[in-house]
N, C-alpha and C positions, 0 to 999 in steps of 0.2 A: 859184098852182099850182106854179110853179118854186121859189118861196120855201119851199115845204113839202117839196119833193123835191130833195135835193142832186144826185141822179143826173140830174135834168133839165138841169143846167148842164154835166154831164160827158158826156151822151149826145146826139150829133147826131140820132139817130133819135127820141129823146124830144122834142127841140126841134121836129123836123119834125111829130110827132104833135100837139104843143101848138099849133103854128102852124096846122095844118089845122082844129083845133077852135076855136081862138081867133085868127082872122086879124088881130084888132085889136092883138095883141101886137107890140111893136116893140123894138128895141135900147134905146130910151129907158126902157122898163119894167124894164130890168136883167135880163130873163129870159135873154138870150143872153150867152154867155161873152165875146163881143167887147165887150160893154158894160163889163165889168170892166177890159178893156185900155184903154178910153178913160177 
């Protein structure tokens, strides 16, 4: 989902929505910007 939408990584609101629908997502999945910092 995030890999298909670049805005997902740039929008905290989008991340929040994705997290609500897909609670199994974690920073390890690379969906969150913080994952790129690690």
